C-alpha positions, 0 to 999 in steps of 0.5 A, spaced: 149 567 454 147 574 457 142 578 453 147 584 455 154 584 456 158 590 458 166 589 459 171 594 461 167 600 458 171 606 458 169 613 455 173 619 455 170 626 452 176 631 449 174 638 449 175 640 441 177 647 443 182 646 449 184 639 448 183 637 455 180 630 456 174 628 461 174 621 463 166 620 464 166 612 465 172 609 468 172 602 467 165 599 467 163 591 467 156 587 468 151 583 464 144 583 464 140 576 463 134 575 459 128 577 462 131 581 467 130 588 470 136 592 472 136 599 475 143 603 474 143 607 480 149 613 481 150 620 483 149 625 478 154 626 473 157 619 474 156 617 467 149 613 468 146 616 461 153 615 458 153 608 459 146 607 456 147 611 450 153 607 448 149 601 449 144 604 445 149 605 439 148 613 440 155 614 442 162 610 441 166 608 447 173 609 448 175 602 450 171 596 452 166 592 449 158 592 449 154 586 446 147 585 445 145 577 444 152 576 442 153 581 437 157 587 438 154 594 438 156 599 433 150 603 432 143 604 433 138 598 432 131 596 433 134 591 437 135 596 443 129 600 444 130 607 448 124 610 452 127 617 453 126 622 459 123 627 454 117 624 451 121 623 444 114 622 440 112 624 433 108 630 434 105 630 427 103 622 428 097 620 432 098 615 438 097 609 433 101 612 428 107 613 433 107 605 434 106 603 427 112 607 425 117 603 428 113 596 425 113 599 418 121 601 419 122 594 421 118 591 415 113 588 419 107 586 413 102 592 413 096 587 415 100 585 421 102 592 424 095 595 427 093 588 431 100 588 434 100 596 435 093 595 438 095 590 443 101 594 446 096 600 446 091 596 450 097 593 455 099 600 457 092 603 458 091 607 451 085 604 448 081 609 446 086 614 444 088 611 438 087 617 434 089 622 438 095 626 437 101 627 443 099 634 445 092 632 447 095 627 452 097 628 459 105 627 460 104 620 464 100 618 457 105 620 453 110 616 457 106 610 456 106 611 449 113 611 449 113 605 452 108 602 447 112 604 442 119 601 444 115 594 446 111 593 440 118 592 436 120 587 441 127 589 442 133 585 445 133 590 451 129 596 453 133 602 455 130 607 459 133 613 461 129 616 467 123 616 463 119 618 469 123 624 471 118 629 468 112 627 471 109 629 478 110 624 484 103 621 484 103 620 476 110 617 477 108 612 482 102 610 478 107 609 472 112 605 476 107 600 478 104 600 471 111 598 468 112 593 473 105 590 471 108 590 464 114 587 466 111 581 469 106 580 463 112 581 457 118 580 461 123 584 456 130 585 458 130 592 461 136 597 463 133 602 467 137 609 469 135 612 475 138 617 481 132 615 485 133 609 490 126 608 492 125 607 484 131 603 483 129 598 488 121 598 487 122 596 479 128 592 479 131 585 480 138 587 481 141 594 482 148 596 479 151 601 483 156 606 480 161 610 483 162 618 482 166 620 476 170 616 473 165 611 474 166 604 476 161 599 478 161 599 486 156 593 487 151 589 484 145 588 489 140 583 489 133 586 490 129 581 495 122 582 493 117 578 490 113 580 484 108 582 483 109 589 487 105 595 489 107 601 493 102 599 498 105 592 499 113 594 499 113 600 503 111 596 509 116 591 507 122 590 512 126 588 506 125 594 501 126 599 507 133 595 509 135 595 501 133 602 500 138 604 507 143 599 504 144 603 497 143 610 500 149 609 505 153 606 499 152 612 495 153 616 500 160 613 501 158 610 508 159 603 510 153 600 508 150 595 513 144 590 512 142 584 515 146 578 512 139 574 510 138 580 505 144 577 502 146 583 497 150 580 492 
């Protein structure tokens, strides 16, 4: 059984003043296996974040189903941890306090919380900053804290909504490499929303390509890159360049062309 199963997802928004309706998500179906990293890619306004919000339980679909670990999604839950584009940290809590909060809400015994939190802070490179407050951290460090806070709760699915969009290009590349390292260490199931083709390919095992609104799945492309990955290794890779070109053409509405041995699925 897949960790995440989305079937015939449809979302329609109705303007409460005019009564007009807008279909944001047309008919989206795909699944994510346990320990798989999926990037969801599509043009702006295609409904990527709407799909993520429905999976997170923040929004309700008009029709269709979403199941996580075989259970229907009917609201927010710690089993679906979200890393937002905005850092969404508690500014009045320390770095350690931010990670401890979710553990306390989950009912983890007091004596177990701090060792667990410390493990994940070390995993994201924030050891030594436990007593700092979010405003004392750089943007990249704040986002690493957001990742640690979610991972510490050991969710069934880790949902990431363009989490690196607000940092500079150099920091973004570094965070992407760090995320691949974390993924290889812990193997969480990841649903990652992005509009950046290079980022989608670098991070993911598969890329789900959504068409323009109302979105449908145009294609699911398997990324033919071995792990571990670094930007230095993939930028010289023919497989990386061809996959990026294939996806770029697909998003542009052109007929994509990629050598058969790359086998986009």
